[in-house]
C-alpha positions, 0 to 999 in steps of 0.5 A: 642100586641099593634101595632102602625104604627107611631112607625114602620114607624118612625124606617123604615124611620130612617133606610132608612136614611131619615132626620126626623123632629119631635116635641120636647119633650114638644111639643110631650108630649102636642100632646099625652096628647091632644089625651088622653083627647079627647074621640073621638080621644082616641076611634080612637086610641084605638087599638094602644096606651098604654092601660091598657086592652092590658097589664093588664094580663102581669106579667111585671106590677106585678114585674117590674124590673129596666133596667140593669145597672140603679139604681132601682126606681119605674117604670111606668106600660106599660100603661097610667093610668088616675087614677094613685095615684101619677102621672098625665097623663102628668107626665106618658107621660113624663116618657114613652116618654123619653124612646121612639125611638123618644127621643133616636135616634140620628140625628133626628131634633126636633122643638118647633113649626112651626116657629122653623121648618121653621127656621131649614129648612131654614138652613138645610144641608141634606147631613150632616144628611144623612151621620150621620144617615148612620154611626148610621145605620151601627153601629146598623147593626153591633151590631145586626149582632154580637148579632144574630151570637152569638145566632146562634153559640150557636146552 
């Protein structure tokens, strides 16, 4: 199973209620694309990124299913494919990035560049963000606890 410390650490920091500033969607996609196109960086990241070799044997790319409640549409395989017949690497990265915790977690501050980050930090009110993250984390804990209780009650 591919492992990515950045993803694991992001969720842990979020659950601790630490305000997070990350590059916005366009900036992050450009960073990912830059790593994917440089052989030395790609080699360095070879064990933790979306690589075909990690997923090729899985049935998910043979018979993908649409997420519940969403209209059926062609899905990307769970890797980035430089030889994809119709999507560029940037389009594939954009497709995957929209479904990541980086994109979906609320109360995360996103910046477009260093000047934007500096501007946001100048007017940042940490207490407000920490409070909103605490509410989000409490709701997530309640949902998780309910799910686990439901599973355990079936035994």
